[in-house]
N, C-alpha and C positions, 0 to 999 in steps of 0.2 A: 482759805487763801488768803496768800501772801500778796498784798497789794502796794504795799513797801517794807521797810527794811525793819526789824523785828531789834531793839537794842535793850530790852531788858524784860524780864519773864519772872512775874509773882507766881510761886505756887502755895496758897493760906488754904487753911485746915483739913492738912492732910491725917487721915488712919489709919494709924499701924498697919499693916496686912494689904491698905490700896493699893491698886494699880491703875496706872494712866498712861493711855496710848494717844499719843499725840499726832497728829497726822500736817503736816505742812505741804500745801500745793502752791507750786509757783504760778500767778495768773499768767495772762498771753504774752504779757512783756519778758516776764523774766527774769532773772539774776538779782534777785532779792534777798538778802541774809537775816540768819536770826542767831543772836549772840549776847548774852547779855544773862546766863544760864544764874541762878543761884548759886550759892556757895555750895548747899547741901547735897546740891545732884551730885553722884559721882560714878563715871563714865568709862565705860568696858577701853582702856587702855589708857586712860588717865586725859582722854581730851573728846571735847562734846563734837559730835558727826557737824562734818560740813556739809549743810544744805544743798541739794542739787539745785544747782543756777535754771537749769532749761525749761524755758517754757513749757507750764500745762503738764510738770512733772510731780512726781510727792515722794516726798519720804515719811515714813512711821516708824514713828520715838516710841517706846514700853519703858514707862519709869514705875519701879515697886518701894513704897515706902517702909522701912525698917522702924518707925517711932522715931529716929535720928535725921536721917538721910534719905536721900530717894537714889537709888540703883537703877543705874539701866539693865532693862532685863530682855533688852534684846535691840533691835532696829532691820531696818529694809528702806533699802534707798534707791530712788530714779525709777518709781514705779510708773508705768505712765496710766 
């Protein structure tokens, strides 16, 4: 649950083939931001997703590690 802005993310110790599911849920205030993704994350469309700002809403992001980079393997935004 996001209770403040996230300005840096570290993904350490990955194993080739590892899949990571990240869920970001806004607290009751909302308008929290998530930035500072590692350079090793490769996004569909070359841009990181903008996390839904609505209070109590969630975003789910899937990443897959290929041994060098994390590749976005899906996202589902604005879930209740």
